C-alpha positions in Angstrom: 30.3 17.3 -12.0 28.2 15.9 -8.8 26.0 18.7 -9.5 26.0 17.9 -13.3 25.4 14.4 -12.5 22.0 15.1 -10.6 20.5 16.0 -14.0 22.1 14.0 -16.5 21.0 11.0 -14.2 24.5 9.1 -13.7 28.0 9.9 -14.2 28.6 9.8 -17.8 32.1 10.6 -18.0 32.8 6.6 -19.3 30.2 7.2 -21.7 31.4 10.4 -23.2 35.0 8.8 -23.4 33.7 5.5 -25.5 31.0 7.5 -27.5 33.2 10.4 -29.2 35.9 7.6 -29.8 33.2 5.2 -31.4 31.7 8.2 -32.9 34.7 9.1 -34.8 35.4 5.6 -36.3 31.6 5.2 -37.4 30.7 8.7 -38.8 33.5 9.0 -41.9 32.9 4.7 -42.4 28.5 5.5 -42.6 28.2 9.0 -44.4 31.7 9.8 -46.3 32.5 6.9 -48.6 34.0 3.9 -49.1 37.7 5.4 -49.5 37.7 5.6 -45.6 37.4 2.0 -45.4 41.6 2.5 -46.3 44.0 2.5 -43.1 45.6 4.4 -45.2 43.4 7.2 -44.8 41.2 6.4 -41.8 43.3 7.5 -39.4 43.2 11.1 -40.4 39.6 10.9 -40.7 39.0 9.2 -37.8 40.8 12.4 -35.8 38.6 14.9 -37.3 35.3 12.6 -36.8 36.5 12.4 -33.1 36.8 16.2 -32.4 33.7 16.8 -34.1 31.8 14.6 -32.1 33.9 16.0 -28.6 32.6 19.6 -29.7 28.8 18.0 -30.3 29.2 15.9 -27.8 29.7 18.4 -24.8 27.9 21.5 -26.4 24.1 19.1 -26.3 25.4 17.9 -23.3 25.2 22.1 -21.4 21.7 21.7 -23.3 20.4 19.1 -22.0 21.6 20.2 -18.2 20.1 23.6 -19.2 16.8 22.7 -20.1 16.6 19.4 -17.4 17.5 22.6 -14.8 14.7 24.4 -16.6 11.9 21.9 -17.5 12.2 19.7 -14.0 8.7 18.8 -14.1 7.6 15.2 -15.4 4.6 17.1 -17.4 6.6 19.1 -18.9 9.2 16.0 -20.4 8.0 16.1 -24.1 8.3 20.0 -24.2 12.1 19.5 -22.7 12.7 16.9 -25.3 11.4 19.4 -28.2 13.3 22.0 -27.3 16.8 19.8 -26.7 16.4 18.5 -30.2 15.7 22.0 -32.0 18.2 23.0 -29.6 21.3 20.2 -30.5 20.2 20.4 -33.8 20.8 24.4 -33.9 23.8 24.5 -32.2 25.6 21.2 -34.4 24.2 23.3 -37.3 25.8 26.4 -36.0 29.4 25.0 -34.9 29.5 23.0 -37.8 31.1 25.8 -40.8 33.7 27.7 -38.0 35.1 24.0 -36.9 35.7 22.6 -40.0 37.3 25.9 -40.8 39.6 25.6 -37.8 40.5 22.2 -38.5 41.1 23.2 -42.4 43.7 26.0 -40.9 45.8 23.3 -38.2 45.2 19.7 -40.8 48.2 18.5 -42.0 46.6 16.0 -44.5 44.7 16.9 -47.7 41.2 17.5 -46.3 38.5 15.4 -47.6 35.3 17.7 -48.2 31.7 16.4 -47.1 28.7 17.8 -49.3 26.1 19.8 -47.2 23.4 17.0 -47.4 26.0 14.8 -45.6 27.0 16.8 -43.0 23.4 17.5 -42.5 22.3 13.8 -42.0 25.7 13.4 -39.7 23.9 16.2 -37.5 20.8 14.6 -37.2 21.7 11.1 -37.2 23.9 12.2 -34.0 21.5 14.5 -32.6 18.8 11.1 -32.1 22.0 9.4 -30.9 22.5 11.5 -28.5 19.3 12.2 -26.6 18.1 8.7 -27.4 20.4 7.8 -24.7 20.7 10.3 -22.3 16.8 10.4 -22.1 16.4 6.4 -22.1 18.7 6.7 -19.1 17.3 9.7 -17.6 13.9 8.5 -18.1 14.5 4.7 -16.4 16.6 6.8 -13.9 13.2 8.6 -12.9 11.1 5.8 -12.9 13.1 3.9 -10.5 13.1 7.0 -8.0 9.2 7.1 -8.8 8.6 3.9 -7.7 11.1 4.1 -4.5 9.3 7.4 -4.1 6.1 5.4 -4.2 7.1 2.6 -1.8 8.5 5.1 0.8 5.0 7.2 1.2 3.4 2.9 0.7 5.2 2.3 3.8 4.7 5.2 5.9 1.0 4.9 5.5 1.5 1.6 6.4 3.2 2.7 9.2 0.6 5.3 10.1 -2.2 3.0 10.2 -0.6 0.5 12.0 0.1 3.2 14.7 -3.0 3.9 14.6 -4.2 0.9 15.7 -2.3 0.2 18.3 -2.7 3.4 19.4 -6.4 2.3 19.6 -5.5 -0.7 22.3 -3.9 1.4 24.8 -7.1 4.1 25.9 -9.3 0.7 25.5 -7.8 -1.6 27.9 -7.2 1.7 30.2 -10.6 2.5 29.9 -12.2 -0.7 31.0 -9.7 -1.1 33.6 -10.4 1.6 35.4 -14.1 0.8 35.2 -13.3 -2.3 37.2 -11.1 -0.7 39.6 -14.3 1.4 39.9 -16.7 -1.6 40.3 -14.9 -2.6 43.5 -13.5 0.0 45.0 -16.1 0.0 47.2 -16.6 -3.7 47.8 -13.5 -4.4 48.9 -11.0 -1.9 49.4 -7.8 -4.4 49.6 -8.8 -6.1 46.7 -8.6 -3.1 44.8 -4.8 -1.8 45.6 -3.7 -5.7 45.0 -6.0 -4.9 41.6 -3.8 -1.5 40.7 -0.4 -3.0 41.9 -1.1 -5.4 39.0 -2.9 -2.9 36.6 0.4 -1.1 36.8 2.5 -4.7 35.9 0.2 -5.5 33.5 0.2 -2.0 31.9 3.9 -1.9 31.9 3.7 -4.6 29.7 1.3 -2.5 27.3 3.8 0.6 26.9 6.5 -1.6 26.0 4.7 -3.7 23.3 3.8 0.1 22.0 6.7 0.4 19.2 6.2 -3.5 18.5 4.2 -4.2 15.2 4.5 -8.4 16.8 5.2 -9.9 19.7 6.1 -13.8 20.2 3.5 -16.1 21.4 5.3 -17.0 24.4 5.8 -13.2 25.7 1.8 -12.6 25.2 0.6 -16.2 27.2 3.2 -14.8 30.0 1.4 -11.5 29.8 -2.7 -12.9 29.6 -1.6 -15.2 32.5 -0.9 -11.7 34.7 -3.9 -9.9 33.0 -6.0 -13.0 33.8 -4.5 -13.1 37.5 -6.8 -9.4 37.7 -9.5 -10.8 36.3 -9.7 -13.9 38.6 -9.5 -11.8 41.6 -12.6 -9.8 40.6 -14.8 -12.6 39.7 -13.2 -15.6 41.8 -14.5 -19.0 40.4 -17.0 -17.2 38.1 -14.1 -17.3 35.8 -12.7 -20.5 34.8 -9.5 -20.3 32.0 -8.0 -23.3 30.6 -4.4 -22.8 28.5 -3.8 -25.9 26.0 -0.7 -24.2 24.1 2.7 -26.0 23.5 6.0 -24.3 24.9 7.1 -25.5 21.5 5.0 -22.8 19.9 6.0 -19.8 21.8 8.7 -18.4 19.0 5.5 -17.5 16.6 4.0 -14.5 16.3 0.8 -12.7 17.1 -0.3 -9.5 17.2 0.2 -7.3 20.6 -2.2 -7.4 23.3 -4.4 -9.9 20.9 -5.5 -11.9 23.7 -6.1 -9.1 26.1 -8.7 -8.1 23.7 -10.7 -11.0 23.2 -10.6 -11.7 27.0 -12.0 -8.5 27.5 -14.6 -9.3 24.5 -15.9 -12.3 26.6 -16.2 -11.4 29.6 -17.7 -7.7 29.0 -20.5 -9.3 26.8 -21.1 -12.4 29.2 -22.8 -13.1 32.5 -20.0 -14.4 34.7 -21.6 -15.6 37.9 -21.6 -19.0 40.5 -24.7 -20.7 38.8 -23.3 -19.7 35.3 -19.3 -19.4 35.2 -17.8 -18.1 32.3 -15.4 -20.3 30.7 -12.6 -19.3 28.7 -10.6 -22.1 26.6 -7.2 -21.2 24.5 -5.8 -23.9 22.5 -4.0 -24.2 19.2 -5.6 -25.8 16.3 -3.0 -26.9 13.9 -0.2 -25.3 14.3 -1.7 -22.5 12.0 -4.4 -20.2 14.4 -4.8 -19.9 18.1 -7.8 -20.3 19.3 -9.8 -18.3 22.2 -13.6 -19.7 23.0 -15.8 -19.2 25.5 -19.1 -20.6 26.2 -22.1 -18.4 25.0 -24.4 -16.9 27.4 -24.8 -13.0 26.6 -26.0 -10.2 29.0 -29.4 -9.4 28.6 -27.9 -5.7 29.0 -25.0 -5.5 26.2 -22.5 -2.8 27.5 -22.1 -0.3 24.9 -19.4 -1.4 22.1 -16.7 0.9 21.5 -16.2 -1.0 17.7 -12.2 -1.1 19.0 -12.2 -5.1 19.7 -12.1 -7.5 16.9 -11.8 -5.2 13.9 -9.1 -3.8 15.9 -7.1 -7.1 15.4 -8.3 -8.3 12.6 -6.9 -4.7 10.5 -3.1 -5.2 12.1 -3.3 -8.6 11.1 -4.0 -7.5 7.1 -0.2 -6.3 7.3 1.5 -9.4 8.0 -0.1 -12.1 6.5 -2.6 -12.7 4.0 -4.5 -15.3 6.5 -7.7 -14.0 7.9 -9.0 -14.2 11.5 -11.9 -16.2 12.0 -14.8 -15.6 14.1 -17.5 -18.2 14.4 -20.9 -18.0 16.6 -22.9 -20.8 18.1 -25.5 -21.3 20.0 -23.3 -22.7 23.6 -19.8 -21.1 22.1 -18.1 -17.9 20.5 -14.5 -18.9 18.9 -12.4 -16.3 17.9 -9.2 -18.0 15.6 -6.1 -15.7 15.1 -3.3 -16.5 12.8 0.3 -17.4 14.0 2.6 -16.2 12.3 6.3 -18.0 11.7 8.3 -15.4 11.0 
């Protein structure tokens, strides 16, 4: 039963029961004349018509199941429907003769003999009605499955793309951190050891965030404080960082490591010295955007870009909100505004 329902598309037992009873009631009235409206004679024809409807229905149903097993592809739909119509009509035309003779032998009441035209009309109408019902329900079921499958594939594609974007961040951060460590290890070994310890804690956070698509702003700020501690150990008073983010906004969500990427870009592309300290500000605007702004003092010799940073953040945000990341560069400042997402 369950295997047949797979090809039918639904449990059609209630439909079969109701359909046989309904056809038994309407066929005599529609095709065999007004004398059957009389209750005295009608129940006899209803019994006979119901028997015909039952035999027709079950045989046609088996034909439908067989052809759906054979022609399952969507591009074979037209061929399957044509074969179904031809075979169902052929089946009904063949079975009606022995079925009528059998009923003639066992009936205990005067038979009504329909003409060949009447029986042909019954067969054609019943076939079209039967196939219309089954094909409509089957088409709807297949359409629903197709939509669900398409949604599943889209979700898998999005998940794969997002995973790729997230995986870009980890090597990017590790590469830059190792470069920083290499630059200070020959100058100050104690600082290098301290830096390495802090780096392990920071990288632990990165590993923990690997499977997360969004994180609370409070968690990201806690992480960035640890990250900036590493940078301030390296640059001292040449790097000034201020945070003005109300605690009440800590439940808002942002993409993981977005702040770390923005800080990295600011440190990487700007001069940082006692004469020209780099000042990075973090604050909130209109409770909708987190702003990261630094004074602009570009290095004369720019370091090669990995093309990961800002575009990575922009692309990840597109999965979660229609609000775009905003970038503004003036003569004095470079400003990035990232959306705050409220779940």
